[in-house]
C-alpha positions in Angstrom: -6.5 -35.4 -7.2 -3.2 -33.7 -7.2 -4.1 -31.9 -10.4 -6.9 -30.0 -8.8 -4.9 -29.0 -5.6 -4.3 -25.3 -5.5 -1.8 -23.2 -3.7 -1.9 -21.5 -0.3 -0.5 -18.0 -0.4 1.0 -16.5 2.7 1.3 -12.7 2.5 3.0 -10.6 5.1 2.3 -6.9 5.0 3.0 -3.9 7.3 -0.1 -3.4 9.4 -2.4 -0.6 8.4 -4.0 -1.9 5.2 -7.8 -1.6 5.1 -10.1 -4.6 4.9 -11.2 -3.4 1.4 -7.5 -3.4 0.2 -7.0 -6.9 1.6 -10.3 -8.0 0.0 -9.3 -6.6 -3.4 -5.8 -8.2 -3.1 -7.4 -11.6 -2.3 -9.8 -11.3 -5.2 -7.1 -10.4 -7.7 -4.7 -13.2 -6.5 -7.5 -15.7 -6.8 -8.6 -14.4 -10.2 -5.1 -14.7 -11.7 -4.4 -18.0 -10.0 -7.6 -19.6 -11.4 -6.9 -18.1 -14.8 -3.4 -19.4 -15.0 -3.9 -22.8 -13.2 -7.5 -23.5 -14.3 -9.2 -24.5 -11.1 -12.1 -23.3 -9.0 -11.7 -20.1 -6.9 -12.8 -22.1 -3.8 -9.6 -24.1 -3.9 -7.3 -21.0 -3.5 -6.3 -20.2 0.1 -4.8 -16.8 1.0 -3.5 -16.0 4.5 -2.7 -12.3 5.2 -0.6 -11.5 8.2 -0.3 -7.9 9.5 3.1 -7.2 10.8 3.9 -4.2 13.1 6.9 -2.2 11.8 8.7 -2.9 15.1 8.6 -6.6 14.2 10.2 -6.3 10.8 13.8 -5.4 10.1 15.8 -4.8 6.9 19.5 -4.4 6.8 19.7 -4.8 10.6 17.3 -1.9 11.2 13.7 -2.1 12.5 11.3 -0.4 10.1 9.8 1.5 13.1 13.2 3.2 13.6 13.9 4.1 10.0 13.4 7.7 9.0 
């Protein structure tokens, strides 16, 4: 039912985080989501995308070129 559907989180991070950091992030997001929304952890999806600094710009400047 729609009441039991849970969110899909899409997280974009600069590349370089360790697998352990990503694991901990996924665990904590899942824990808080299930605590607040009251459903099973198995229904929470998290997609983590590593983005190279040369593919991300803020204020018209690539992060790879910022000092």
